[in-house]
N, C-alpha and C positions, 0 to 999 in steps of 0.2 A: 300488608294484603287484609284488607277487610273484607269477609264474605259473609254473607247473609245466607243461612240454611233454611230448608223449608220442606215439609213432610209429616203427612200424618192420619190422623182419623182412627190407624189401627197400627197395629206393632209394626205388621209387615211394611208398612210405610217408614215408622218412626227409627226403629230402632238403625238401619242402616244408615239414616241420616244423623243419628246422635255417634256413632261410629266414626264418621267422618267428622264430626263436629269436634270430638276428643282428641284426633288426632292434629287435625288444623292448629288446636290451643297447643298441643305439646311442642309444636314446629315455630310457636311463638305468633301465630296469625290473631287476630279479632275476629270473634265469630259472634253472632245474633240469630236468635231461632225466631224463624215467626210460623206461629199456629194458631191452632182453634184453643182457646181456653177451655172450652169445654169438654175436650178429647182428652187422650192421655199425655200429649206432647208437654203439656204445662205443666205436671207433674215428674214427669223424666229429666226433664231440661233442668228443674230445679234440684233436684238430687246430685245433679252435675255440676251445679253453679253456672250452667251455660244462661247468659242473657236473654231472656224470654220476653217477645211483642206479640201482645194478642190480636188476632185478625180474623175480625168476623168473616163468617163463610156458612154454607149450608150445602147439603147433600146435594149432587146433580139429581138424585132419583127424584127430589120432591120439588118439581120444576112448578111452585104455587107463588102468591104475592112475597111470602117470606123468602122465598129463595132469592129475587129480584132485589128485596130491603138488604138482607143479608149482606148479598156479596158485593153491593153497590158500596154498602159500608166500609166492607172490606177493602177493595179496593183504595177507595178514599182515603182510608187509615193506613194503610200499605205506600201509599203516594205520600205521604206525609212521612213517615218515617224512612223510607227509603232517600229520600231529598236531606232528611236531617242526616242518614248516617253516612250515605255516600259510598255505599261499597264497590268492590272491585267488579265483584263477580257475585252471583246467586246460583246454589246447588240445590237443586229439586229432587226431591225420590217420586212425588206423587201422591194421588190422594185428593180428595175433594177440597180439602182446607188449603192445598196451595192457588188452588183456581186465582183467587184476588190479588195475592204476591205475584204470578207471573204475569196477569193482565197489568198490575203495575209496573212490574218490572219492563216490561216489553213497550210500554208507555214511554218509561223513561230512556229508553234505549240501554238500558244496563244488561251487560253478558250475562248468559245464562247454559247452565247444565243440567241437561234433565236426566234423570237415570230411573227406567223402568225396571221394577222388580220381577215383573210376570212373563208368560209368554206371550199374551197378548194386551198391546199397548193400550193402557187406559184413557178414559174419556178426557181429563185433562191433559196428558202429554201429549194425546193425539191433535188438542186443538194449537197447541204451543210446539208442537214438533217441527215444523218448518220453519219458524221464527227461532229454535234456539240456536246458540252458537256450539253445542256440541249435544248428544245424543248419545246414550250408554246404553246397552243393552245388557240383562241378566240371562238371557237364553238366546241361541243362534236362531233366530227366526226372525222376518221381517227386518232383519238390517240393511237398511237402505245405503248407498254411497255415501261417504264422508262418515257414516255413524260409526260406533266401536262396542263390539261384544268383549265384554271385560266379565261381568258376573256379579252375583251379587256376595251380600256379605254375611258371615257369621259374628256373632257377639262375641266368641272365643277364640283363642288362638293358643292354648295348651293341650297337651296331650292327657288322656285319661288311661287310667287301668281299669278296665270294665270289670266287674265282677258278675256281671252276666245274671242276677239273682231274679231280676223281675221282669213280668209282662206288663210295659208300660201303654197306658190310654191316655192321649191327650189331645182336645180339641181345640187349641189355640187360645190367645188370651182371655177370650170370653167362656171359654167354652162352648160345648156342644152337646145337646139334650140326648141326640141318636148314640154318638160316641161314648155318652155316660151309661145309657142304658145296654150297649154291647159289654162294657165292662165288668158292669153288675151280674148280666147273665153269665160273663164266661167265669167271673169268679165263684159264681156256685155252681157252674158244672165241674169246675177243674179245681177242687179244693188241695190238690197236691203242689199247687203252682199261687206265687207271689203274685198277688198283682195289685198295681199302684193305678189310681187315676187323679190325672190333675183334671178339675171337674168343672172349673170354673167358680165365681164367687157366689152364685146364685142358687149352688144345687144343695137340695137338701135329702139326704139319707134316712129313711125312716126303721131301715134293721140292720142288724150288725152281722158281718161276712166276716170271721176270723181270717182268711187270707187276703182281704181286700183293705188297702188303707186310701186313706183319700185327701188331697189337699187342692184348696180351691183355685190359687195362683200360689207360684214359687218365682221369686224375682232371679233368683240364679240357679240355671237347669244344670249344671253339672254335676250337679250329687245325682239329679233323675236320671242323666244319662250315662252318669258311671255305672248304675246298677241296671241298665236296660239289657235284658236277652234279645227284645224285640219290641219296637215301637210300633204303635198302631196310632195314627194322626190324619189330620187333613192335610191339603195339600197346598197351606200356605205359605208364600215363597219365602219367609224367614226361616218356619219350620226348615221347610227342606232344605235351606242352604246351612242351618245348623248339623240337621243331621248326617248330611253330606259331607262335610267337614270332618266328623268324628268315625263316617264311615258304618254307623249303625245301621242294621239290620232292620228294615222298617215297611210295614202294611201301611198303605196309604190309601184312604179312603175320601176322594175328593168332595167338596160341598157340591151340591148337584144345583143349587141357585145361585152360586156364585158370578160377579159382574163377568160379561161376555164369556163364562161358560170357562175362565181362567184357571179354577184350580184342577178341572177335568185336563186341559191343555199341559199346566204342568206336571201334573203326576204322568202324563204321557211320555214326556220328554224323557225322564228318569227310569220310565219303563224301557222304550226306548233303548236306554243304554245299559239294560239288566241290570239296574240297581236298585231297583225297589221290586216288590209286589202289588198291584194296583187293583183294587176293588171296587165295584160299582155299590153305592146305595141302593139298596130296594129290596125285596121282601127276603130274599136269600142269604142277604149280607152275613146276617148271624153264623149261619151254618158254612159259608165258605171261608169267612174268617177265623174259625173255629178250626177247620180242618187245615188251614195257610197255617196257624199259629204250631198246631201239634205235629207236624209233619217238616217243621224246619229241621233240616239235618246239619251237621257241625258243617260238611262242606257248601252247603247251599248258605248258611249265614257266611262264613268266608267270602264266598264269591260275590254276593249282594254288597258286603263292605267294601271289597275290593273294588268294586265298580262305582260304587257311590262316591266313595274318597276321590276318584278319578276325574270326577265331575266339578268338585270345587277348585277354583284358583284361586292358590293362597297368594298369589300377588296382588290380588282383587283392589285392595285397599290405596295400595302404592299407586295404582296407575291411574285410580280416582283421582286421587291426591294432583297428579302427575298434571292430569287433564285438565282439573280445576284452577293450577297455576298455567297451564298453556292459554287457557281463555282469556285469562285475568291477564296476562301478558302481551298476549294478541290485542286487545282491547287497548291498552295503552302505547302501544307501536303507531296505532291507528288514531 
């Protein structure tokens, strides 16, 4: 089976796609990754020796002449490469980088599978939803007839012996200034606590705080998760999937300006499941957060962990692969 995989712009779209690529390759299938050369997918696929094709694209929030030109170039290039590869199926995890690929895929009548990572269906997935051969949801919302609720994917599938020695702050793959400021203040106010901050690459610290360790970007998060007593994070879908897989007690502060307010809605789902503590970003955030961290009892942490773990579908990867196979076979029959 030949499979084109696309998805990117952010780690939330990329890493689930990478996991499916790796599983397909392990099963002996030909895999080709279509993405934007200026985004993280080019680097990450190169690390794993996944064939990468650069497809021009531009963010849908910038609808100017460059938007039209770049996406038109992307469609034309995707058409040329798809005609050459002749894939059996295309699997997409969303993001603006997938728009030209899906437009070319639809034009050539190649069957495709869409996988939505968030509670709110993203713009590109909305556009191509009706013409998709399969639509997979990560959350049990807005699931239409014939669509499937499977879940999202964690990069990791092992078990951790957690030491619960650090309060961990992390703002996602790009970092978050607001989260960084919270971490610094919390470390200052709680010198008896060991605090770890994943700051993003461009954060500069001008003072030394003995109980605060800072890392810009961490490739393998398992050591961070292993030492986490509690994690303070944004509500990105991949972050939540990984924290859910390990059942790490978490305080989630959704990014207030995310597209379609999807981070708020992602967090609301886990809050509804009694799996996290959700805090809004406002002038009272630090005090609310500080009280929440310092009042985390052993029983509350155990309860959060149990409920969080129950939200993760450990069969998600195999179910997604099965769906890709189903769509590919159905096309061959017709």
